[in-house]
C-alpha positions in Angstrom: -9.0 28.1 182.0 -12.2 27.2 183.7 -14.7 25.2 181.7 -17.9 26.8 180.7 -19.7 24.1 182.6 -18.1 25.2 185.9 -18.7 28.9 185.2 -22.4 28.1 184.6 -22.5 26.0 187.8 -21.1 29.0 189.7 -23.5 31.3 188.1 -26.5 29.2 189.2 -25.6 30.0 192.8 -26.3 33.7 192.0 -29.5 32.8 190.3 -30.6 31.2 193.6 -29.4 34.2 195.6 -31.0 36.7 193.2 -34.4 35.1 193.4 -34.5 36.4 197.0 -32.4 39.5 196.6 -34.4 40.9 193.7 -37.7 40.0 195.4 -36.6 41.9 198.5 -35.3 44.9 196.5 -38.3 45.1 194.1 -41.3 43.9 196.1 -40.8 43.7 199.8 -41.4 47.4 200.5 -44.6 47.3 198.5 -45.5 44.0 200.2 -45.1 45.5 203.6 -47.0 48.8 202.9 -49.8 47.6 200.6 -50.3 43.9 201.5 -49.2 43.6 205.2 -50.4 47.1 206.1 -47.3 48.6 207.8 -46.6 52.3 207.4 -43.8 53.3 205.0 -41.9 55.2 207.7 -41.9 52.1 209.9 -40.8 50.0 207.0 -37.9 52.4 206.2 -36.7 52.4 209.8 -37.0 48.6 210.0 -35.0 48.1 206.8 -32.2 50.3 208.1 -32.0 48.6 211.5 -32.3 45.0 210.2 -29.8 45.6 207.5 -27.3 47.2 209.8 -27.6 44.3 212.2 -27.2 41.9 209.3 -24.3 43.9 207.8 -22.3 43.7 211.1 -22.4 39.9 210.8 -20.8 39.9 207.3 -17.1 40.3 208.3 -17.6 37.7 211.0 -19.0 35.3 208.5 -16.1 36.0 206.2 -13.6 35.3 208.9 -15.4 32.1 209.9 -15.4 30.9 206.3 -11.6 31.7 206.0 -11.0 29.4 209.0 -13.3 26.6 207.8 -11.6 23.3 207.0 -13.6 20.6 205.4 -13.3 17.9 202.7 -15.3 20.2 200.4 -13.1 23.2 200.9 -13.6 26.5 202.8 -16.5 28.1 201.0 -18.4 25.4 199.0 -19.8 23.5 202.0 -21.9 26.4 203.1 -24.0 26.1 199.9 -24.8 22.5 201.0 -25.4 23.2 204.7 -27.6 26.4 204.3 -29.7 26.0 201.2 -32.7 24.6 203.0 -32.7 27.1 206.0 -32.4 30.0 203.5 -35.4 28.7 201.6 -37.5 28.4 204.7 -36.6 31.9 206.0 -37.6 33.3 202.6 -41.1 31.9 202.9 -41.5 33.1 206.5 -40.7 36.7 205.5 -43.5 36.7 202.9 -46.1 35.2 205.3 -48.8 37.4 206.8 -50.3 36.1 210.0 -53.3 37.8 211.4 -51.8 40.0 214.1 -52.3 43.4 215.7 -50.5 46.4 214.2 -47.6 46.1 216.7 -47.6 42.3 216.2 -47.2 42.8 212.5 -44.2 45.0 213.0 -42.6 42.6 215.4 -43.2 39.6 213.1 -41.9 41.5 210.1 -38.8 42.6 212.0 -38.1 39.0 213.3 -38.6 37.2 210.0 -36.8 39.8 207.9 -33.8 39.6 210.3 -33.7 35.8 210.0 -33.9 36.1 206.2 -31.0 38.6 206.0 -28.9 36.5 208.4 -29.5 33.4 206.4 -28.6 35.3 203.2 -25.4 36.4 204.8 -24.5 32.9 205.9 -24.8 31.4 202.4 -24.0 34.4 200.2 -20.7 35.4 201.8 -19.1 32.0 201.2 -20.6 31.9 197.8 -19.1 35.3 196.9 -15.7 34.3 198.2 -15.9 31.1 196.2 -15.6 33.2 193.1 -12.2 34.4 194.2 -10.7 30.9 194.6 -12.0 29.2 191.4 -9.1 30.7 189.5 -6.0 32.9 189.9 -6.2 34.3 186.4 -7.2 38.0 186.4 -8.8 37.7 183.0 -10.7 34.6 183.9 -12.0 36.3 187.0 -13.9 38.8 184.9 -15.3 36.0 182.9 -16.4 34.1 186.0 -18.1 37.2 187.4 -19.8 37.9 184.0 -21.3 34.4 184.1 -22.2 34.9 187.7 -24.2 38.1 187.1 -25.7 37.0 183.8 -27.2 34.0 185.6 -27.9 36.1 188.7 -29.9 38.5 186.6 -31.7 35.6 185.0 -32.9 34.9 188.5 -33.9 38.6 188.7 -35.7 38.3 185.4 -37.6 35.3 186.7 -38.7 37.5 189.7 -39.7 40.5 187.7 -41.6 38.5 185.0 -43.2 35.9 187.2 -43.8 37.3 190.6 -47.0 39.4 190.1 -48.6 36.9 187.6 -47.9 34.0 190.1 -49.3 36.1 192.9 -52.5 36.5 190.9 -52.5 32.9 190.0 -51.9 31.4 193.4 -53.8 34.1 195.4 -56.9 34.3 193.1 -57.7 37.6 194.7 -55.9 37.0 198.0 -52.6 38.7 197.5 -51.2 37.7 200.9 -51.6 34.0 200.0 -50.4 34.7 196.5 -47.1 36.2 197.7 -46.5 33.4 200.2 -47.0 30.6 197.7 -45.1 32.4 195.0 -42.0 32.7 197.3 -42.4 29.1 198.3 -42.1 28.0 194.7 -39.2 30.3 194.0 -37.3 29.3 197.2 -37.6 25.6 196.3 -36.1 26.4 192.9 -33.3 28.3 194.6 -32.5 25.4 196.9 -32.0 23.1 193.9 -29.8 25.7 192.2 -27.5 26.1 195.2 -27.0 22.3 195.3 -26.1 22.3 191.6 -23.6 25.1 192.3 -22.0 23.1 195.1 -21.7 20.0 192.9 -20.3 21.8 189.9 -17.5 23.9 191.3 -14.0 23.3 192.8 -11.8 25.5 195.0 -8.3 25.9 193.4 -6.6 29.0 195.0 -5.6 28.1 198.6 -4.1 30.1 201.5 -0.4 29.8 202.2 0.2 26.5 203.9 2.0 28.1 206.9 -0.6 30.8 207.4 -2.1 30.9 210.9 -5.2 33.2 211.1 -6.5 34.9 214.2 -9.5 37.2 214.1 -7.4 40.2 215.3 -4.6 39.5 212.9 -7.0 39.1 210.0 -8.6 42.5 210.6 -5.3 44.2 211.1 -4.1 42.8 207.7 -7.4 43.9 206.1 -7.0 47.5 207.3 -3.6 47.8 205.7 -5.2 47.2 202.3 -5.9 50.7 201.1 -7.4 49.6 197.8 -9.9 47.5 199.7 -11.0 50.6 201.6 -11.7 52.4 198.3 -13.9 49.5 197.1 -15.9 49.6 200.4 -16.8 53.2 200.0 -17.7 52.8 196.3 -19.9 49.8 197.1 -21.8 51.8 199.7 -22.6 54.7 197.4 -23.4 52.3 194.5 -26.0 50.3 196.4 -27.6 53.3 198.1 -28.5 54.8 194.8 -29.3 51.5 193.0 -31.6 50.2 195.7 -33.4 53.5 196.1 -34.2 53.6 192.4 -35.1 49.9 192.1 -37.4 50.1 195.2 -39.2 53.1 193.8 -39.7 51.6 190.3 -43.1 50.1 191.2 -44.2 53.4 192.7 -42.9 55.4 189.7 -44.9 53.3 187.2 -48.1 53.1 189.3 -48.3 56.6 190.6 -46.2 58.9 188.3 -46.7 57.3 184.9 -50.2 56.1 186.0 -49.8 52.7 184.3 -50.1 50.1 187.0 -50.7 47.4 184.4 -47.2 48.0 183.1 -45.3 47.4 186.3 -44.3 43.8 185.4 -43.2 44.9 181.9 -41.2 47.9 183.3 -39.2 46.0 185.9 -38.8 43.0 183.5 -37.4 45.3 180.8 -35.0 46.8 183.3 -33.8 43.3 184.2 -33.2 42.5 180.5 -31.0 45.5 180.4 -29.1 44.2 183.5 -28.5 40.9 181.8 -27.3 42.4 178.5 -24.9 44.7 180.4 -23.5 41.8 182.5 -23.0 39.7 179.4 -20.9 42.4 177.6 -18.7 43.2 180.6 -16.0 40.6 179.6 -15.9 42.0 176.0 -15.5 45.5 177.3 -12.7 44.4 179.6 -10.7 43.2 176.5 -10.5 46.7 175.1 -10.7 49.1 178.0 -9.0 48.9 181.4 -11.5 47.9 183.9 -10.9 50.8 186.2 -11.5 53.4 183.5 -14.4 51.4 182.2 -16.0 51.3 185.6 -15.8 55.0 186.1 -17.2 55.8 182.7 -20.1 53.4 183.2 -21.1 55.1 186.4 -21.1 58.5 184.8 -23.2 57.3 181.9 -25.7 55.7 184.4 -25.9 59.0 186.3 -26.6 60.9 183.1 -29.5 58.5 182.2 -31.0 59.0 185.7 -30.9 62.8 185.2 -32.5 62.6 181.8 -35.3 60.5 183.4 -36.2 63.5 185.6 -37.5 65.4 182.5 -39.8 62.6 181.3 -43.6 63.4 181.5 -46.2 60.8 182.4 -47.3 60.5 178.7 -43.8 59.6 177.5 -44.1 55.9 178.6 -41.9 54.5 175.8 -39.1 56.9 176.6 -39.4 56.0 180.3 -39.1 52.3 179.5 -36.1 52.9 177.2 -34.2 54.9 179.8 -34.8 52.4 182.5 -33.5 49.6 180.2 -30.3 51.6 179.4 -29.8 52.5 183.0 -29.8 48.8 183.9 -27.6 48.0 180.9 -24.8 50.4 181.7 -24.9 50.2 185.5 -24.9 46.4 185.5 -22.1 46.2 182.8 -20.0 47.6 185.6 -21.0 44.9 188.2 -18.7 42.0 187.1 -15.9 44.5 186.9 -16.4 45.5 190.6 -16.5 41.9 191.8 -13.4 41.0 189.8 -11.7 43.9 191.5 -12.5 42.4 194.8 -10.4 39.3 193.9 -7.7 41.7 192.7 -7.8 43.4 196.2 -7.4 40.0 197.8 -4.2 39.5 195.7 -3.0 43.0 196.6 -3.5 42.4 200.3 -1.7 39.1 200.1 1.2 40.8 198.2 1.3 43.7 200.7 1.0 41.8 204.0 1.7 38.2 203.2 -1.7 37.1 204.5 -4.5 35.9 202.2 -8.0 36.5 203.6 -10.4 35.9 200.7 -13.5 35.5 202.8 -12.9 38.5 204.9 -12.1 40.8 202.0 -15.3 39.8 200.2 -17.5 39.9 203.3 -16.3 43.2 204.5 -17.0 44.8 201.1 -20.4 43.1 201.2 -20.8 44.7 204.7 -20.7 48.1 202.9 -23.0 46.8 200.2 -25.4 45.9 202.9 -25.1 49.3 204.5 -25.9 50.8 201.1 -28.8 48.4 200.7 -30.0 49.4 204.1 -29.8 53.1 203.5 -31.3 52.9 200.0 -34.2 50.9 201.3 -34.7 53.1 204.3 -34.5 56.3 202.1 -37.2 54.9 199.9 -39.6 54.4 202.9 -38.6 57.7 204.5 -39.0 59.7 201.3 -42.4 58.2 200.6 -43.5 59.2 204.1 -41.9 62.7 203.7 -43.9 63.2 200.5 -47.1 62.0 202.2 -47.5 58.8 200.2 -50.8 56.9 201.0 -51.0 53.3 199.9 -53.2 52.4 197.0 -54.9 55.8 196.5 -54.5 58.6 194.0 -51.4 60.6 195.0 -51.2 64.4 195.1 -49.1 66.3 192.6 -46.5 67.0 195.3 -46.3 63.3 196.1 -45.9 62.4 192.5 -43.1 64.9 192.1 -41.4 63.6 195.2 -41.5 60.1 193.8 -40.0 61.3 190.5 -37.2 63.2 192.1 -36.4 60.3 194.4 -36.4 57.9 191.5 -34.2 60.0 189.2 -31.9 62.7 190.6 -31.0 61.1 194.0 -29.7 57.8 192.4 -27.7 59.9 189.9 -25.9 61.5 192.8 -25.0 58.0 194.0 -23.4 57.1 190.7 -21.4 60.3 190.5 -20.0 59.7 194.0 -19.0 56.2 193.0 -17.1 57.6 190.0 -15.3 60.1 192.2 -14.3 57.5 194.7 -13.0 55.0 192.1 -10.8 57.7 190.5 -8.5 57.0 193.5 -8.3 53.2 192.8 -4.9 52.1 191.5 -5.2 48.4 190.7 -5.5 48.7 186.9 -4.9 45.7 184.6 -1.1 46.1 184.4 -0.7 46.5 188.1 -2.8 43.4 188.8 -0.8 41.3 186.4 2.5 42.5 188.0 1.2 41.6 191.5 0.0 38.2 190.3 3.4 37.4 188.8 5.2 38.4 192.0 2.9 36.2 194.1 3.7 33.3 191.8 7.4 33.9 192.2 7.1 34.1 196.0 5.2 30.8 196.0 7.9 29.3 193.8 10.7 30.5 196.2 8.8 29.1 199.2 8.4 25.8 197.5 12.1 25.7 196.6 13.0 26.6 200.2 11.0 23.7 201.6 12.6 21.4 199.1 16.1 22.5 200.2 15.2 21.9 203.8 13.9 18.5 203.1 17.0 17.6 201.0 
């Protein structure tokens, strides 16, 4: 079993990642439209283009990490090498130079692209690291629970502190406030990545005689049918989740009409996320993680649908449903990432090739596509419903924000549940695969010993 200390150290890496990820998901659209002065339609299109470019690099980064050989392992060294560049790119993305309208778009495109490329280069190896800390299927859920609890603590830091720090540092100048706030958070993230590097060890290694080529790795990947199911599920999941999270600020400010409650609203949602992640391991003890995952998606969809019927005066109910949406949706997150490690084992069992980095990165590729589409949809829908920054919205615009915040994310969760109904790596099957891989490894070792004798 892994020590709690190592699980915490691994989780700190996701705290660092989430400081930027949650800032982008919750505040970057608002920052671009209301602070930097870029139109929502342009922001939506830019998000889609940049994230597609970034997503294409994910499998390449995974393949590179799989081929990396260093005294620190395959995946850990990237935390050491890229912590500082990632922090610098984060600050640049939230910097607002005095440029023309076209210049602002070009600058935003360039710096956001750099940020997402840096995020890929450090987060793909970090994610794959979770698959090589232990080979125990049960411990994998525990590792991912620690990861996402600490990751959501990073998100909680973002939701609770971003706007107050912007006001504190900016003193009326929101552009300066955002820049300095992200600088402080990025410095913290740098330290946390270094602690993650120092506190973890890689234990699951590739077969000693495995020779990887890029073409062979991708050919092996495609034979993994359970990997393909996870890719599609991840795409639908992130599309709906990012759409809802991005529009949360707009929902509170323009539909509920309570701008002063934005920080409280998103912070409460993050608390729901943390509570859900913390209970994932306990749920896994009593319910098969495939069945649990499907059920949690359907519950999340139902909560989104109920939110559609809330009126602006029902603020407490709106807060409660947002909390429980995060609670049930994020309870499923550690289960999904544990299933990625199971898919690595399944691919190894089926093809004889172990490609941890490529499996994780290619699923993250589809996560990024969902992230791209969800963010783009938010911008496009705001433009479609004639949203105008920082003014009173029409009734049609308010209704459009409500529909986009509630019913469309519900569709995403329902689609995830339908896709995952075809997933076959339940707990019993994963245990059987793990035991067979152990026997194969023992047979290989015995064979080498006989040859040497």
